N, C-alpha and C positions, 0 to 999 in steps of 0.2 A: 504494499500500500504506500502511496506517495503522499508524504505529509504536506500540510499546508505551506510550510516554508519552503520545501523542495519545489512545489509547483510555482509559488511566487518566483523564486529564484529562477527557474526556468523561462517564465514569462518576462521577467525583467531583461533577459538576454535578448529578446526580440523588441520589447517597449522602449527601453532606453535609448538604444542607437537608431531607433525607428526603423527596424528591419522586418517589422511583421508583414507589410504589404509585399516586400519582394520576396519574402519566404512563401507566402500564400501564392504569390504568381507563378512559381515553379510548378506548383500542383496545377493550377488553372491552365497553363500552356502545355502541359505535357499529359495531362490525363487521357486526352484522345489518342495519343500516340500509344500510350501504355495498354489502352484498350485494344488498339490494333494487334498489338503483340500477343495480348492474351487470346484473342478471338482467332488469331491465325493469319490474318490478312496481310500482315507484314511479313516480307520475306527475307528482309536483310538479317545478316548473322554478324556475331562478334566472335572473331577467331583468337583473341588473347586469353590467356590463362585466367580463369575467375573461380571465386569461392562464393558460396551462398549459404546464408543461414536463414531459413524459413521460419520465423517465429509464430507460434500459434494464434496469436491475436493481432497479426499484421493486417493491414486493410486488404491487400490483395496477395494471395497466397499460391504462387504458381506450383504446379507439379513438377517433379524432376523431368518427366516425359516432355513437358512442354518447354522448360528451361533449356534441355538439350537441342531443341530444335533451334533456338536462337543462339544460345551460347555453346559454341562447338568444342570448347576446350574446359571443361568443369573439373577443377581439381579438387574441390572440397563442397560437400553438400551436407548440411545438417538441419535437423528439424528439432531444436531444443523444446522442452516441455513447458517453458514459461517465456513471457515477454511479448512484445506487441511492437507497434509502429515506433514507440520511442524506447526500445529495449535498453539502450544505454542509461537511460533514467529509471526505467522500471527496474531492470536486473543487471546492475553494472557488473557484479562479479562475472556473472554468466556471459556478458556481452564481451568483456576482456578476453574470457577463456575462448570464446568463439573466434575473435580476431586472431589470438595466437594460434590457434589450431588452423585456421585458414592460411595464414602466413607460413606457418611450418609446411602446409602441403604445396604451397607455391614456390618453396626454395627450389 
């Protein structure tokens, strides 16, 4: 559970430097393209080595089968039991471990 202080700290990172609108803009401008990738209408691929952690409460959770169509060199794939869209805030220790495991696989 995220405390009120942690939530306020996180919100201030967007509020004080006036970065809220530009942060939201990324979602607004990219959601159509992400939906194209998920539905399979986009055919472009990414060939660089990648790692992916699919947190259970993420907004969009691709299957490995779908991801392999787009990302042709998946070196690390994980589906942790906890966490969501803000996994680094919600589950910091788990998030750090996922990042470490991913980079170990990419060496």
